[in-house]
DOGU-936171 format. One line per 8 residues: number of its first residue (from 1); for each residue x, y, z of N, C-alpha, C. Coordinates in steps of 0.1 Angstrom, whole numbers, plus 5000, padded with zeros to 4 digits. Example, Ala and Ser with C-alpha at 12.3 -4.5 7.8 and 13.67 -1.06 7.14 Angstrom:
1) 5132:4943:5078:5123:4955:5078:5132:4967:5078 ~ 5128:4978:5071:5137:4989:5071:5129:5000:5079
***
This chain:
1) 1871:2745:7962:1869:2732:7951:1872:2737:7937 ~ 1877:2742:7929:1884:2740:7919:1881:2728:7909 ~ 1866:2736:7894:1868:2725:7885:1879:2725:7874 ~ 1885:2719:7866:1896:2720:7859:1889:2716:7846 ~ 1898:2729:7839:1888:2728:7821:1888:2715:7813 ~ 1900:2709:7816:1891:2695:7810:1883:2686:7813 ~ 1882:2687:7828:1865:2683:7834:1858:2689:7826 ~ 1855:2696:7822:1841:2702:7820:1838:2702:7801
9) 1852:2703:7793:1847:2699:7784:1840:2682:7783 ~ 1840:2670:7785:1833:2661:7781:1818:2667:7791 ~ 1815:2672:7795:1803:2676:7801:1798:2685:7792 ~ 1800:2693:7786:1797:2700:7775:1792:2695:7760 ~ 1802:2686:7757:1801:2685:7747:1785:2671:7745 ~ 1786:2662:7761:1769:2659:7764:1762:2664:7758 ~ 1760:2677:7766:1753:2686:7767:1747:2692:7755 ~ 1755:2696:7747:1753:2694:7726:1747:2687:7722
17) 1749:2675:7723:1750:2661:7718:1732:2655:7720 ~ 1730:2662:7735:1720:2658:7742:1705:2672:7733 ~ 1707:2684:7732:1702:2694:7725:1702:2687:7711 ~ 1709:2685:7704:1709:2680:7688:1698:2672:7687 ~ 1694:2665:7697:1688:2649:7697:1673:2657:7700 ~ 1671:2662:7709:1661:2667:7717:1655:2677:7699 ~ 1663:2681:7690:1662:2694:7683:1659:2682:7668 ~ 1663:2671:7672:1655:2659:7660:1642:2658:7658
25) 1644:2652:7674:1631:2649:7678:1619:2655:7678 ~ 1622:2672:7677:1607:2678:7678:1602:2683:7662 ~ 1593:2692:7664:1585:2697:7655:1597:2707:7647 ~ 1592:2700:7626:1600:2705:7619:1597:2705:7609 ~ 1596:2718:7604:1589:2719:7585:1598:2712:7579 ~ 1598:2704:7566:1607:2702:7560:1600:2705:7544 ~ 1598:2713:7542:1592:2720:7527:1610:2730:7527 ~ 1615:2722:7516:1628:2730:7512:1625:2735:7497
33) 1613:2736:7489:1615:2747:7480:1619:2765:7483 ~ 1615:2770:7469:1627:2782:7467:1613:2792:7476 ~ 1625:2800:7487:1608:2810:7495:1603:2820:7489 ~ 1611:2829:7478:1606:2835:7465:1597:2832:7450 ~ 1589:2832:7451:1583:2825:7445:1577:2835:7432 ~ 1580:2835:7421:1575:2848:7413:1562:2838:7401 ~ 1553:2847:7403:1543:2839:7393:1534:2851:7386 ~ 1524:2850:7371:1516:2855:7365:1500:2863:7370
41) 1499:2872:7367:1487:2875:7371:1479:2860:7367 ~ 1466:2855:7372:1459:2848:7372:1459:2837:7370 ~ 1476:2835:7375:1480:2818:7379:1476:2816:7393 ~ 1477:2800:7393:1477:2793:7405:1491:2795:7421 ~ 1494:2794:7422:1507:2793:7438:1503:2783:7445 ~ 1516:2774:7447:1515:2764:7459:1524:2769:7473 ~ 1523:2770:7480:1532:2780:7489:1534:2769:7502 ~ 1549:2761:7496:1547:2747:7503:1549:2747:7517
49) 1544:2739:7525:1549:2741:7548:1542:2727:7545 ~ 1556:2716:7545:1555:2700:7546:1564:2702:7565 ~ 1560:2691:7571:1566:2688:7587:1561:2678:7586 ~ 1571:2676:7597:1575:2663:7602:1572:2668:7618 ~ 1561:2660:7631:1565:2662:7645:1575:2657:7649 ~ 1580:2659:7661:1583:2652:7671:1582:2640:7680 ~ 1586:2631:7681:1584:2615:7688:1578:2622:7701 ~ 1579:2635:7705:1573:2637:7719:1566:2647:7716
57) 1560:2656:7707:1547:2665:7702:1538:2656:7700 ~ 1529:2650:7712:1517:2650:7712:1504:2661:7720 ~ 1509:2671:7716:1493:2679:7720:1490:2680:7707 ~ 1480:2685:7708:1469:2694:7692:1473:2699:7681 ~ 1472:2694:7675:1476:2701:7658:1471:2713:7654 ~ 1478:2727:7655:1475:2738:7656:1480:2743:7643 ~ 1477:2746:7632:1480:2753:7618:1478:2771:7620 ~ 1486:2779:7609:1484:2793:7613:1490:2798:7595
65) 1484:2798:7588:1488:2813:7575:1485:2820:7576 ~ 1496:2832:7575:1491:2846:7579:1502:2856:7571 ~ 1499:2871:7565:1503:2875:7553:1514:2884:7563 ~ 1526:2884:7566:1535:2892:7573:1529:2904:7567 ~ 1530:2919:7576:1530:2930:7572:1543:2934:7576 ~ 1545:2943:7562:1556:2950:7564:1564:2962:7571 ~ 1551:2964:7578:1558:2977:7589:1556:2965:7598 ~ 1567:2965:7608:1568:2956:7618:1564:2956:7634
73) 1558:2971:7629:1547:2979:7638:1535:2972:7643 ~ 1533:2970:7630:1518:2962:7629:1516:2948:7625 ~ 1502:2944:7633:1501:2927:7632:1502:2922:7619 ~ 1505:2911:7621:1502:2906:7610:1485:2898:7606 ~ 1483:2895:7593:1472:2896:7592:1468:2874:7584 ~ 1461:2873:7594:1459:2861:7595:1446:2854:7585 ~ 1448:2847:7576:1444:2842:7566:1440:2831:7569 ~ 1443:2821:7570:1439:2806:7577:1444:2800:7586
81) 1432:2790:7594:1438:2783:7602:1437:2773:7609 ~ 1442:2759:7614:1434:2748:7612:1434:2744:7628 ~ 1422:2742:7639:1426:2735:7647:1413:2730:7646 ~ 1414:2718:7655:1405:2709:7665:1401:2701:7650 ~ 1412:2698:7644:1403:2694:7630:1394:2702:7619 ~ 1394:2716:7620:1386:2725:7611:1394:2730:7608 ~ 1390:2741:7599:1397:2748:7588:1387:2765:7594 ~ 1395:2771:7597:1389:2780:7597:1396:2800:7591
89) 1384:2807:7583:1391:2814:7569:1389:2827:7578 ~ 1399:2837:7579:1397:2847:7582:1400:2859:7570 ~ 1399:2853:7556:1408:2863:7550:1393:2864:7536 ~ 1394:2882:7529:1377:2885:7525:1382:2875:7513 ~ 1390:2871:7508:1393:2862:7495:1392:2848:7499 ~ 1388:2843:7508:1387:2828:7510:1381:2818:7501 ~ 1374:2824:7486:1369:2812:7482:1379:2818:7469 ~ 1392:2816:7470:1407:2814:7463:1419:2809:7474
97) 1416:2812:7483:1424:2800:7493:1423:2788:7497 ~ 1428:2780:7502:1429:2766:7508:1436:2762:7505 ~ 1432:2747:7516:1449:2742:7519:1455:2725:7510 ~ 1465:2728:7505:1467:2722:7492:1462:2706:7496 ~ 1470:2701:7510:1465:2686:7509:1455:2689:7527 ~ 1456:2676:7531:1450:2672:7543:1462:2677:7559 ~ 1459:2687:7563:1470:2690:7567:1473:2680:7585 ~ 1468:2670:7585:1463:2657:7595:1476:2649:7591
105) 1478:2646:7573:1489:2639:7572:1505:2646:7566 ~ 1505:2657:7573:1516:2664:7575:1516:2673:7567 ~ 1514:2676:7556:1511:2684:7549:1504:2699:7546 ~ 1508:2713:7552:1495:2728:7553:1503:2737:7546 ~ 1508:2727:7531:1508:2736:7523:1498:2747:7519 ~ 1496:2759:7513:1488:2766:7508:1486:2763:7494 ~ 1476:2771:7490:1470:2769:7474:1457:2783:7477 ~ 1469:2790:7462:1459:2805:7461:1452:2806:7447
113) 1442:2805:7445:1438:2805:7427:1440:2821:7418 ~ 1442:2820:7407:1435:2833:7403:1449:2845:7414 ~ 1456:2843:7410:1466:2852:7420:1460:2868:7414 ~ 1460:2882:7418:1464:2891:7413:1473:2900:7423 ~ 1480:2912:7419:1487:2924:7424:1484:2921:7431 ~ 1471:2922:7439:1473:2925:7456:1474:2913:7464 ~ 1479:2903:7459:1487:2892:7464:1496:2892:7470 ~ 1504:2899:7462:1520:2900:7467:1523:2905:7481
121) 1528:2895:7483:1538:2896:7501:1543:2888:7506 ~ 1547:2883:7517:1553:2878:7524:1544:2870:7533 ~ 1542:2856:7531:1537:2845:7543:1541:2836:7549 ~ 1534:2836:7559:1544:2827:7570:1536:2819:7571 ~ 1535:2806:7574:1530:2787:7577:1537:2786:7592 ~ 1529:2786:7606:1533:2787:7617:1522:2769:7621 ~ 1533:2759:7618:1526:2744:7629:1533:2747:7640 ~ 1522:2738:7645:1527:2736:7663:1517:2725:7672
129) 1527:2715:7673:1522:2705:7686:1529:2707:7696 ~ 1526:2711:7704:1526:2709:7721:1536:2688:7727 ~ 1547:2699:7726:1554:2715:7732:1564:2710:7714 ~ 1558:2709:7704:1568:2710:7697:1563:2722:7683 ~ 1568:2731:7679:1565:2743:7669:1579:2750:7662 ~ 1570:2750:7651:1581:2753:7638:1573:2765:7627 ~ 1582:2772:7624:1575:2781:7614:1581:2785:7602 ~ 1578:2791:7588:1587:2788:7575:1578:2798:7566
137) 1592:2814:7559:1575:2822:7555:1584:2819:7538 ~ 1577:2822:7532:1574:2825:7516:1571:2839:7511 ~ 1578:2843:7499:1574:2851:7496:1574:2855:7479 ~ 1554:2857:7480:1550:2857:7467:1553:2871:7464 ~ 1553:2872:7447:1555:2883:7439:1547:2875:7424 ~ 1537:2888:7422:1527:2882:7418:1532:2893:7403 ~ 1532:2890:7393:1540:2898:7379:1531:2896:7369 ~ 1532:2910:7361:1521:2912:7345:1532:2904:7334
145) 1529:2897:7326:1537:2892:7318:1538:2903:7309 ~ 1550:2903:7295:1549:2914:7286:1540:2914:7276 ~ 1533:2923:7270:1523:2921:7261:1538:2922:7245 ~ 1527:2919:7236:1533:2918:7220:1545:2930:7218 ~ 1550:2932:7216:1560:2949:7216:1554:2955:7202 ~ 1559:2960:7199:1560:2968:7186:1572:2969:7176 ~ 1581:2966:7175:1593:2967:7161:1587:2978:7153 ~ 1601:2988:7152:1605:3000:7135:1616:3006:7139
153) 1618:3014:7130:1629:3020:7126:1624:3038:7129 ~ 1635:3040:7136:1636:3057:7137:1645:3060:7128 ~ 1633:3072:7117:1639:3075:7107:1642:3066:7096 ~ 1649:3066:7091:1650:3060:7076:1663:3049:7074 ~ 1662:3043:7065:1671:3036:7059:1684:3033:7052 ~ 1685:3046:7053:1697:3047:7037:1709:3043:7037 ~ 1714:3037:7030:1729:3036:7036:1735:3047:7034 ~ 1750:3044:7042:1757:3055:7047:1755:3059:7063
161) 1745:3059:7065:1735:3065:7080:1744:3057:7092 ~ 1735:3059:7099:1732:3051:7112:1719:3051:7118 ~ 1711:3038:7116:1698:3030:7117:1699:3029:7127 ~ 1686:3039:7136:1678:3030:7148:1660:3024:7144 ~ 1666:3009:7152:1654:3000:7150:1653:3000:7168 ~ 1642:3000:7173:1631:2997:7183:1623:2990:7184 ~ 1621:2989:7195:1613:2977:7200:1608:2978:7217 ~ 1593:2977:7218:1587:2982:7230:1578:2976:7234
169) 1576:2978:7252:1560:2962:7248:1554:2973:7258 ~ 1541:2977:7255:1535:2983:7265:1531:2980:7274 ~ 1530:2967:7277:1527:2960:7296:1534:2952:7299 ~ 1536:2949:7313:1546:2942:7315:1549:2946:7331 ~ 1555:2936:7340:1563:2943:7353:1576:2943:7349 ~ 1578:2952:7357:1593:2952:7352:1601:2947:7364 ~ 1615:2941:7361:1621:2943:7353:1618:2942:7337 ~ 1621:2945:7325:1616:2943:7309:1629:2940:7301
177) 1636:2929:7297:1643:2926:7291:1643:2926:7281 ~ 1649:2932:7268:1651:2934:7257:1658:2925:7248 ~ 1657:2918:7238:1669:2911:7231:1665:2912:7216 ~ 1678:2914:7207:1675:2910:7195:1686:2902:7187 ~ 1677:2896:7177:1683:2883:7171:1679:2885:7156 ~ 1692:2880:7151:1686:2879:7137:1684:2870:7130 ~ 1674:2865:7121:1667:2853:7116:1669:2853:7103 ~ 1675:2858:7092:1676:2857:7080:1690:2871:7077
185) 1699:2863:7065:1708:2874:7062:1722:2870:7071 ~ 1725:2859:7076:1734:2857:7085:1736:2860:7096 ~ 1748:2859:7101:1748:2866:7123:1745:2879:7121 ~ 1744:2881:7135:1745:2900:7139:1755:2903:7136 ~ 1757:2915:7130:1766:2925:7125:1777:2930:7136 ~ 1785:2929:7132:1798:2931:7148:1797:2948:7149 ~ 1786:2959:7138:1789:2971:7140:1776:2976:7145 ~ 1768:2964:7152:1753:2969:7158:1759:2965:7170
193) 1751:2975:7180:1748:2978:7193:1735:2983:7202 ~ 1728:2969:7208:1720:2971:7212:1719:2977:7228 ~ 1706:2977:7231:1705:2986:7247:1694:2973:7251 ~ 1698:2962:7265:1688:2957:7267:1675:2961:7274 ~ 1680:2973:7278:1668:2979:7290:1656:2988:7277 ~ 1658:2992:7268:1654:3002:7259:1647:2997:7248 ~ 1656:2985:7242:1651:2978:7231:1654:2986:7219 ~ 1666:2990:7217:1670:3001:7203:1683:2994:7206
201) 1688:2993:7189:1696:2988:7187:1702:2996:7172 ~ 1715:3001:7172:1725:3004:7162:1728:3000:7156 ~ 1725:3004:7140:1737:3003:7128:1745:3013:7122 ~ 1755:3015:7122:1763:3022:7120:1774:3020:7100 ~ 1769:3035:7101:1774:3032:7082:1768:3017:7079 ~ 1752:3023:7077:1747:3009:7072:1748:3008:7059 ~ 1749:2990:7054:1752:2986:7047:1739:2977:7040 ~ 1741:2975:7026:1732:2959:7022:1735:2950:7035
209) 1747:2947:7038:1754:2936:7045:1742:2935:7057 ~ 1740:2940:7059:1724:2948:7070:1714:2943:7067 ~ 1707:2941:7059:1691:2940:7055:1687:2930:7060 ~ 1678:2926:7061:1673:2907:7068:1663:2915:7075 ~ 1655:2897:7080:1644:2902:7091:1653:2900:7106 ~ 1649:2906:7114:1653:2907:7125:1634:2906:7138 ~ 1641:2897:7147:1631:2894:7160:1640:2903:7174 ~ 1628:2908:7178:1631:2913:7192:1625:2905:7199
217) 1627:2903:7211:1624:2895:7220:1624:2900:7237 ~ 1609:2902:7242:1612:2911:7253:1607:2896:7261 ~ 1612:2900:7281:1608:2894:7289:1610:2895:7302 ~ 1599:2894:7311:1603:2891:7325:1609:2874:7329 ~ 1601:2875:7347:1603:2867:7351:1593:2857:7349 ~ 1576:2862:7345:1570:2852:7340:1563:2853:7324 ~ 1572:2856:7319:1568:2856:7308:1576:2864:7295 ~ 1572:2862:7284:1577:2866:7266:1571:2864:7262
225) 1576:2878:7250:1566:2880:7237:1577:2881:7230 ~ 1576:2883:7215:1584:2889:7202:1576:2898:7193 ~ 1586:2902:7182:1578:2906:7174:1590:2907:7165 ~ 1584:2911:7146:1596:2910:7137:1593:2923:7131 ~ 1607:2924:7122:1609:2934:7112:1622:2936:7104 ~ 1615:2935:7091:1623:2935:7079:1632:2945:7074 ~ 1650:2945:7079:1651:2961:7077:1658:2956:7068 ~ 1656:2971:7060:1659:2970:7040:1670:2986:7041
233) 1674:2986:7026:1687:2995:7032:1685:3002:7014 ~ 1682:3016:7017:1679:3026:7003:1691:3030:6998 ~ 1693:3036:6987:1704:3043:6988:1701:3060:6994 ~ 1707:3064:6991:1708:3077:6998:1696:3084:6989 ~ 1689:3096:6991:1678:3106:6983:1689:3113:6974 ~ 1686:3118:6968:1686:3135:6959:1683:3147:6968 ~ 1692:3147:6977:1690:3159:6980:1693:3173:6974 ~ 1700:3178:6961:1699:3190:6956:1681:3184:6946
241) 1679:3179:6946:1665:3171:6937:1652:3178:6949 ~ 1656:3170:6959:1646:3174:6970:1641:3191:6975 ~ 1654:3200:6971:1653:3211:6974:1653:3222:6963 ~ 1653:3214:6951:1649:3225:6939:1633:3218:6940 ~ 1628:3207:6938:1618:3203:6940:1605:3214:6947 ~ 1615:3220:6959:1610:3221:6968:1605:3240:6966 ~ 1621:3244:6961:1615:3256:6959:1609:3258:6947 ~ 1608:3250:6930:1597:3252:6926:1583:3247:6928
249) 1580:3240:6934:1565:3242:6943:1565:3252:6951 ~ 1574:3260:6957:1568:3274:6968:1569:3287:6956 ~ 1574:3284:6943:1574:3299:6932:1561:3293:6925 ~ 1553:3283:6925:1539:3280:6918:1534:3284:6929 ~ 1530:3281:6941:1524:3282:6951:1523:3298:6951 ~ 1532:3302:6949:1533:3320:6951:1521:3325:6942 ~ 1528:3321:6926:1520:3328:6918:1506:3323:6917 ~ 1500:3314:6922:1493:3309:6927:1482:3319:6932
257) 1487:3327:6937:1483:3327:6954:1483:3344:6946 ~ 1494:3347:6942:1490:3367:6929:1482:3364:6924 ~ 1480:3351:6918:1462:3349:6906:1451:3349:6913 ~ 1453:3345:6922:1444:3344:6933:1436:3362:6936 ~ 1448:3366:6937:1446:3385:6946:1445:3390:6936 ~ 1444:3388:6921:1442:3398:6907:1430:3393:6908 ~ 1424:3379:6906:1410:3381:6905:1401:3386:6915 ~ 1406:3383:6931:1393:3395:6940:1397:3409:6936
265) 1407:3414:6928:1408:3428:6926:1400:3431:6914 ~ 1403:3424:6909:1390:3424:6891:1376:3425:6900 ~ 1372:3416:6905:1362:3415:6909:1352:3427:6918 ~ 1361:3432:6926:1359:3446:6935:1360:3455:6928 ~ 1369:3457:6919:1364:3473:6906:1355:3464:6894 ~ 1350:3461:6894:1336:3458:6882:1327:3458:6891 ~ 1324:3456:6904:1313:3458:6915:1310:3467:6915 ~ 1325:3481:6914:1323:3494:6925:1321:3502:6909
273) 1324:3500:6895:1318:3503:6882:1303:3501:6881 ~ 1302:3491:6886:1283:3486:6876:1276:3497:6894 ~ 1281:3497:6901:1273:3508:6916:1275:3520:6907 ~ 1287:3527:6903:1285:3545:6899:1278:3544:6886 ~ 1283:3530:6876:1270:3536:6864:1253:3535:6869 ~ 1248:3527:6877:1237:3524:6884:1227:3540:6892 ~ 1245:3543:6898:1243:3561:6905:1238:3572:6889 ~ 1244:3570:6882:1251:3578:6871:1230:3577:6862
281) 1227:3566:6862:1215:3565:6853:1202:3572:6865 ~ 1201:3569:6877:1198:3576:6882:1194:3594:6879 ~ 1203:3600:6884:1208:3611:6877:1199:3616:6867 ~ 1200:3606:6856:1197:3614:6845:1179:3612:6848 ~ 1171:3608:6850:1161:3601:6851:1150:3617:6851 ~ 1143:3619:6849:1138:3633:6852:1127:3636:6862 ~ 1127:3650:6865:1121:3647:6878:1107:3647:6874 ~ 1094:3639:6881:1083:3635:6885:1075:3654:6883
289) 1064:3652:6872:1053:3663:6871:1051:3666:6886 ~ 1049:3680:6884:1046:3683:6897:1031:3687:6894 ~ 1027:3684:6907:1011:3685:6903:1008:3698:6919 ~ 0997:3706:6910:0987:3722:6921:0991:3720:6931 ~ 0996:3727:6935:1001:3725:6951:0989:3730:6954 ~ 0979:3745:6956:0968:3750:6959:0953:3753:6944 ~ 0941:3748:6955:0934:3750:6945:0935:3764:6941 ~ 0933:3776:6944:0936:3788:6942:0946:3794:6926
297) 0957:3782:6930:0966:3788:6920:0965:3777:6907 ~ 0956:3766:6909:0947:3761:6900:0939:3770:6889 ~ 0929:3777:6899:0917:3786:6891:0923:3800:6886 ~ 0937:3803:6892:0949:3814:6885:0946:3807:6872 ~ 0952:3802:6868:0958:3793:6853:0945:3789:6846 ~ 0932:3793:6853:0922:3790:6843:0917:3802:6835 ~ 0919:3811:6837:0921:3819:6833:0929:3827:6828 ~ 0941:3821:6822:0949:3828:6818:0946:3821:6799
305) 0946:3830:6789:0940:3836:6777:0948:3821:6774 ~ 0945:3812:6761:0953:3799:6759:0956:3802:6737 ~ 0964:3805:6732:0967:3806:6720:0968:3789:6710 ~ 0962:3789:6703:0964:3779:6694:0970:3782:6682 ~ 0974:3770:6677:0975:3767:6656:0973:3758:6655 ~ 0965:3760:6647:0962:3746:6634:0964:3748:6621 ~ 0967:3736:6612:0968:3738:6599:0959:3729:6595 ~ 0958:3731:6582:0948:3723:6574:0944:3726:6560
313) 0951:3718:6548:0953:3717:6534:0952:3727:6536 ~ 0968:3734:6537:0968:3753:6526:0967:3761:6537 ~ 0956:3753:6549:0946:3772:6558:0957:3769:6570 ~ 0960:3778:6571:0965:3779:6592:0959:3791:6598 ~ 0948:3785:6606:0942:3789:6623:0954:3794:6631 ~ 0943:3803:6640:0952:3807:6654:0938:3815:6656 ~ 0937:3806:6672:0923:3808:6680:0935:3811:6691 ~ 0922:3828:6696:0923:3828:6706:0909:3827:6717
321) 0919:3817:6732:0904:3807:6736:0904:3818:6754 ~ 0899:3821:6753:0898:3826:6769:0886:3818:6780 ~ 0894:3810:6789:0885:3803:6792:0879:3811:6804 ~ 0868:3804:6807:0860:3806:6820:0864:3799:6832 ~ 0861:3805:6846:0862:3799:6856:0863:3780:6854 ~ 0844:3785:6850:0838:3767:6851:0843:3762:6840 ~ 0853:3766:6831:0858:3759:6820:0849:3757:6808 ~ 0840:3764:6807:0835:3774:6796:0844:3776:6788
329) 0842:3785:6773:0850:3793:6767:0841:3804:6764 ~ 0854:3814:6767:0850:3830:6764:0853:3839:6748 ~ 0846:3830:6740:0853:3839:6726:0861:3836:6724 ~ 0859:3833:6708:0868:3826:6700:0874:3831:6692 ~ 0880:3836:6687:0890:3844:6674:0897:3839:6665 ~ 0891:3832:6658:0903:3823:6642:0902:3829:6630 ~ 0913:3827:6628:0920:3835:6610:0927:3824:6607 ~ 0923:3828:6592:0934:3817:6580:0940:3826:6573
337) 0944:3820:6565:0954:3825:6552:0947:3816:6545 ~ 0945:3818:6530:0948:3815:6518:0955:3818:6508 ~ 0962:3815:6506:0970:3819:6495:0975:3831:6498 ~ 0982:3834:6507:0988:3849:6513:0975:3857:6518 ~ 0963:3853:6517:0952:3863:6520:0947:3857:6539 ~ 0950:3871:6543:0948:3864:6557:0930:3865:6558 ~ 0924:3856:6565:0908:3860:6564:0907:3853:6571 ~ 0890:3857:6581:0888:3850:6593:0879:3842:6593
345) 0871:3836:6602:0866:3826:6597:0862:3822:6615 ~ 0848:3820:6612:0842:3820:6630:0837:3804:6626 ~ 0836:3798:6612:0841:3784:6612:0853:3774:6619 ~ 0858:3783:6624:0876:3777:6623:0866:3764:6640 ~ 0878:3756:6635:0876:3747:6647:0880:3750:6662 ~ 0872:3747:6671:0870:3755:6682:0880:3744:6693 ~ 0886:3754:6704:0900:3750:6714:0888:3747:6728 ~ 0891:3736:6735:0887:3733:6747:0896:3736:6754
353) 0895:3740:6767:0909:3741:6776:0909:3729:6789 ~ 0918:3727:6792:0920:3716:6797:0929:3717:6810 ~ 0921:3723:6819:0923:3723:6833:0938:3716:6841 ~ 0940:3702:6835:0947:3694:6842:0961:3695:6834 ~ 0963:3699:6823:0976:3705:6817:0982:3719:6818 ~ 0965:3731:6816:0965:3744:6818:0969:3745:6807 ~ 0967:3743:6792:0962:3746:6779:0956:3743:6769 ~ 0951:3744:6761:0939:3745:6747:0945:3731:6742
361) 0933:3719:6741:0939:3709:6731:0925:3707:6724
***
């Protein structure tokens, strides 16, 4: 017995209609929000998961929120569930997550407070009410908004040259986009070219018409900031004068260095001269008086006769004193002359021998 193709077509159509009807009457998640949500650090996010059970879904309501592992070979991380009218927490950050509404009312949306970078991931909502079941995935991306950028000019702002104006934000999740706008002085010059990735804007053949206030705006998906810079146009510097000034300064510095060297040499020579003069003075000092080396040599000197001469009012005396070992005088002979006549006198002054000096006094 053969079935004609014309007889099968009505049966397939009926079956298809039955399946559509069953699908419509089964559990269905109705949230239609974005499946990728970007939020700044510290903000609060709501992951939508509203649902409508089918007419035949009479079983107990069971809801699960889990963090899907990027590694397909690993288990998903269960963070929150609802069953038998009770909410159960499985995540260490349970104080930052909760159901946005009462799940019994058909809203299983999840709220996460004070999101951090570690909250970035894909979250899955699974709603089950026997025999119906449905699920939805939402990706959360937590980002750092850009910090206030810094605006500056790289190099000089001389006329006729190429001026590079830059803008940079130290913090912020990529990608960061930079945009320069002219706030005063007219429209943006046609010769200006800017790079939105690096934040640089170039002005070729810089003129007075480019001068004015410029604003740089940096932004990413979760925030934006801006800074401003007033661009000027200076006349070119006199390069010849700069070179002459540099040469003159170098020569002046060289002369100063030579002067310091000359002073140092003079000081060294002066010290050397003073040292040599001091040495010469020491050489001219007479040697200290020698002392008798022995008692015998001192005794021998006491036996030597001493001759002394004295004059007094036209009289001339000479006396011969022979010292004794005990210091006494042995015989004294005195002679004198008056008017050319020599006379002997016993009354002439007597001389005493001083053993310390070795002669009579």
